[in-house]
N, C-alpha and C positions, 0 to 999 in steps of 0.2 A: 602567541597562541593562548587561547582561553584555558586550556588544560594546565599549562605551565603557570599561568597567573593564579588559578585556583589552588594549585599545589603550594605556591608561595604564600597565598593568603592563609591557607590552613596551617602552614608552618609558623607563620607569625602568631596566629591565634594560640597555637600550642606553646610557643615561646612565652607568650604573655601568661598563660595558665601556669607554667612552671615558675614564673616569677611572683605569683600571688604570695602574700604574706600577711601575717598579723603580728603587730608589735604591741607589747604592753609595758606600761610604766606607771609610776605614781606621781601625782601632781604635788606641788608644794603644800597644798592644803589637805592632803591625805586621800583625795579621790583617786580612783584608778582610771588610767587613760588607755583606751584600746583603739589602735589605728589599723584599718584594713587597707591593703592595696590589692585591688581586684582587676581582673580583665573585664572587658566591657560586658560580656554575657553574664558573668557571675555578679557583677555590680548591679546589672538590671534586675536579676532575680532577687538579690539581697535587698536592694533599696525598694523594689516593688513591694515586697512583703512588709518592710518597715513602714513605707509610706501608707499602705493600706491600714495597718494597725494604728498608726498615728492619726490618720483621718478619722477612724472610728472613735478614738479617744477624744479628738477635738470636737466631734459631733456631740459626744456625751457631755463634755464640758459646757458646750453652748446650750445644750438642752437643760442642764442644771442651772443655767443663768447665774453663774457665780459672779460675785462682785469683782471688779477689775483687779483688786489687790490679791485675789485668790486664784486668778487665772494663770495657768502655766504658759510661759513663752513656748513658741513652737519648737525651739531647740531642746527644751526639756521634755516636751511631748515626744519628740523623736527618740530621746534617750530612754524614756519610760517605755516606749513601744519596742525598742531593742530588747529591753529586759523581758517584756511580756512575750515576745516572739521566742526568745531563748528558753523561757520557763515552759512554754507550750511544748517545745521539743524535749527539754531536759526533764520535765515533770515537776518543776517547782523548786523551791529552795529549802527542801527538807533536810 
């Protein structure tokens, strides 16, 4: 029955939401590591915002026509975008 399946699907989504977590640690070279475990919907919202911010940064880098040795790898752009998104919400690093 479709109603029973819908209830099972909603229960699974709720179980996944309750299992969301963020883990923080320090790397050997002193950087901070943050790992998110998200349900599908939350991940889509988080990564969508991150991807949009990163794409904007990447466009700015391309427009600046930086020499190859000054261009950031995309993984670094993603990390920089995560910081930018957080600062927009938090109000900066005052």
